[in-house]
C-alpha positions in Angstrom: 26.2 39.2 26.3 24.2 36.5 26.1 24.8 33.3 24.2 23.5 33.5 20.6 20.8 31.0 19.8 22.6 29.3 16.5 25.3 27.9 19.5 22.5 26.0 21.6 20.9 23.1 20.2 17.4 23.7 19.3 14.7 21.1 20.8 12.6 20.3 17.9 8.6 21.9 17.8 5.8 18.9 18.9 4.5 19.7 15.5 7.9 18.7 13.9 8.3 15.6 15.9 4.5 14.8 14.9 5.3 15.6 11.5 9.0 13.1 11.7 7.0 10.8 12.7 4.3 10.7 10.1 6.8 10.4 7.6 9.0 7.8 9.6 6.0 5.7 9.4 4.7 6.3 5.7 8.4 5.7 4.7 8.3 2.3 6.9 5.1 1.2 5.7 6.2 2.0 1.6 9.2 -0.1 2.2 7.2 -3.0 3.8 5.0 -2.9 0.9 7.9 -2.7 -1.7 9.5 -5.7 0.0 6.5 -7.7 0.1 5.7 -7.3 -3.8 8.9 -8.6 -5.1 8.9 -11.1 -7.8 9.0 -14.7 -6.8 6.0 -15.0 -4.9 3.4 -16.9 -6.9 0.3 -15.3 -7.9 -2.1 -17.8 -6.6 -0.5 -17.4 -3.2 -1.1 -15.5 -0.3 1.8 -13.4 0.1 4.6 -13.2 2.7 4.9 -10.9 5.4 8.1 -8.3 5.5 10.8 -8.8 7.4 11.8 -5.6 7.5 11.6 -3.4 10.6 13.9 -0.8 10.9 15.0 2.2 8.1 17.0 5.0 8.2 15.0 8.4 8.6 13.8 10.7 6.0 16.3 13.1 5.6 14.4 16.3 5.7 14.3 16.4 9.5 17.6 16.6 11.8 19.2 14.3 13.6 17.8 16.3 16.7 14.3 15.4 15.7 15.0 11.7 16.0 16.7 11.7 19.1 14.3 13.4 20.6 11.7 10.6 19.2 14.0 7.8 20.8 14.3 9.7 23.8 10.7 9.8 24.1 10.2 5.8 23.3 8.4 6.2 19.8 11.5 4.8 18.1 14.2 2.8 18.8 18.0 3.0 17.6 18.2 -0.3 15.4 22.1 -0.1 14.5 23.9 2.3 12.0 21.7 5.0 11.6 18.4 2.7 11.4 15.4 3.3 13.5 12.6 0.8 14.4 9.0 2.1 15.4 8.0 1.3 19.1 4.9 -1.0 19.3 2.7 0.0 22.3 
């Protein structure tokens, strides 16, 4: 009897990987914007750059998706459950 599909870890589809990477980039962008807009920066100043480089990935995608994006070199593990975007 052949093994069932449920026992084998499925590899994420290219469409799912693309969607996950897009969601990750959007969350990273929003997190950085939120950090930059904190109170304490003067209204006449030009603002400041966000120091945020890593975030926790969106939970709607399984861990296998994030592992595959790391394997492909698009993301890098940055510590405890956090990932950062690899700049080309």
